[in-house]
VEXKE-225876 format. One record per residue (C-alpha): residue in one letter; x, z, y. Coordinates in nm, 2 decimals, always signed. Example, Ala and Ser with C-alpha at 12.3 -4.5 7.8 and 13.67 -1.06 7.14 Angstrom:
// VEXKE-225876
  residu      xx      zz      yy
       a   +1.23   +0.78   -0.45
       s   +1.37   +0.71   -0.11
END
This chain:
// VEXKE-225876
  residu      xx      zz      yy
       x   +0.00   -0.02   +0.00
       x   +0.11   -0.11   +0.37
       x   +0.01   +0.09   +0.63
       x   +0.06   +0.02   +0.97
       x   +0.08   +0.32   +1.20
       x   +0.00   +0.39   +1.57
       x   +0.05   +0.73   +1.60
       x   -0.03   +0.95   +1.93
       x   +0.18   +1.08   +2.19
       x   +0.41   +0.75   +2.17
       x   +0.49   +0.49   +2.40
       x   +0.23   +0.22   +2.32
       x   +0.42   -0.13   +2.22
       x   +0.43   -0.42   +2.47
       x   +0.49   -0.65   +2.20
       x   +0.34   -0.73   +1.86
       x   +0.45   -0.49   +1.64
       x   +0.39   -0.17   +1.47
       x   +0.57   +0.12   +1.61
       x   +0.65   +0.22   +1.25
       x   +0.49   +0.11   +0.91
       x   +0.50   +0.31   +0.54
       x   +0.52   +0.08   +0.25
       x   +0.68   +0.20   -0.10
       x   +0.77   +0.57   -0.02
       x   +0.93   +0.47   +0.29
       x   +0.88   +0.46   +0.66
       x   +1.05   +0.15   +0.88
       x   +1.03   +0.20   +1.26
       x   +1.08   -0.05   +1.48
       x   +1.33   -0.02   +1.75
       x   +1.29   +0.21   +2.01
       x   +1.36   +0.18   +2.35
       x   +1.39   +0.49   +2.60
       x   +1.02   +0.37   +2.71
       x   +0.88   +0.70   +2.90
       x   +0.54   +0.76   +2.61
       x   +0.35   +0.98   +2.91
       x   +0.39   +0.72   +3.17
       x   +0.48   +0.36   +2.98
       x   +0.79   +0.29   +3.21
       x   +1.15   +0.27   +3.09
       x   +1.29   +0.53   +3.19
       x   +1.65   +0.47   +3.25
       x   +1.98   +0.68   +3.33
       x   +2.26   +0.71   +3.17
       x   +2.34   +0.60   +2.83
       x   +2.28   +0.99   +2.71
       x   +1.95   +1.00   +2.88
       x   +1.87   +0.68   +2.74
       x   +1.99   +0.81   +2.38
       x   +1.77   +1.12   +2.43
       x   +1.42   +0.97   +2.52
       x   +1.51   +0.68   +2.27
       x   +1.56   +0.93   +1.98
       x   +1.24   +1.16   +2.10
       x   +1.05   +0.90   +2.10
       x   +1.16   +0.79   +1.73
       x   +1.10   +1.14   +1.69
       x   +0.78   +1.17   +1.78
       x   +0.67   +0.85   +1.57
       x   +0.78   +1.02   +1.20
       x   +0.64   +1.35   +1.26
       x   +0.35   +1.14   +1.34
       x   +0.42   +0.95   +1.00
       x   +0.44   +1.31   +0.84
       x   +0.80   +1.34   +0.82
       x   +1.07   +1.37   +1.03
       x   +1.43   +1.32   +1.14
       x   +1.59   +1.49   +0.82
       x   +1.43   +1.22   +0.60
       x   +1.55   +0.92   +0.79
       x   +1.84   +0.79   +0.51
       x   +1.90   +0.47   +0.74
       x   +1.98   +0.44   +1.13
       x   +2.03   +0.03   +1.32
       x   +2.22   +0.18   +1.71
       x   +2.23   -0.08   +1.99
       x   +2.45   -0.07   +2.28
       x   +2.52   -0.28   +2.55
       x   +2.80   -0.11   +2.65
       x   +3.00   -0.06   +2.27
       x   +3.24   +0.22   +2.52
       x   +2.89   +0.44   +2.55
       x   +2.97   +0.51   +2.19
       x   +3.10   +0.88   +2.26
       x   +2.85   +0.93   +2.45
       x   +2.56   +0.79   +2.30
       x   +2.69   +1.00   +1.98
       x   +2.71   +1.32   +2.18
       x   +2.30   +1.33   +2.19
       x   +2.28   +1.08   +1.81
       x   +2.47   +1.48   +1.69
       x   +2.19   +1.69   +1.86
       x   +1.88   +1.53   +1.69
       x   +2.06   +1.50   +1.32
       x   +2.30   +1.81   +1.30
       x   +2.42   +1.84   +0.94
       x   +2.13   +1.58   +0.80
       x   +2.36   +1.18   +0.89
       x   +2.16   +0.94   +0.78
       x   +2.35   +0.56   +0.74
       x   +2.44   +0.46   +1.04
       x   +2.55   +0.10   +1.17
       x   +2.60   +0.08   +1.58
       x   +2.71   -0.27   +1.73
       x   +2.72   -0.39   +2.09
       x   +2.52   -0.60   +2.19
       x   +2.36   -0.80   +2.50
       x   +1.94   -0.74   +2.56
       x   +1.70   -0.97   +2.73
       x   +1.65   -0.59   +2.94
       x   +1.99   -0.58   +3.16
       x   +1.95   -0.31   +3.27
       x   +1.88   -0.15   +2.88
       x   +2.15   +0.10   +2.75
       x   +2.07   +0.15   +2.36
       x   +1.80   +0.06   +2.15
       x   +1.80   +0.23   +1.79
       x   +1.59   +0.22   +1.42
       x   +1.54   +0.37   +1.13
       x   +1.41   +0.37   +0.71
       x   +1.30   +0.75   +0.63
       x   +1.20   +0.85   +0.28
       x   +0.82   +0.97   +0.30
       x   +0.85   +1.05   -0.07
END
């Protein structure tokens, strides 16, 4: 069974995708950006601010799906500037602590040149 999830309290997608999809015991969280859930507007700032907003969105999506960050098995982090890696990592550790999933970090160019980070993940929901 496949379930498309739109948990309350998370940013509404502005494009044609689901924030998350639950399938086969896993939750696939779409790429999240520093979008303020309350206003629906981008919350720009330094890489640490944008990472914190982005991971908070992921955390809310997972909780809305009956899961948590502790259940995340794989993360993809996309950075507009690879030099932001260490500062992004500081916030990433605040969220994941000892529950460190597998991860890939990629430098990329975003369609929105002001944005610094996008993160997606897969969580196990047993």
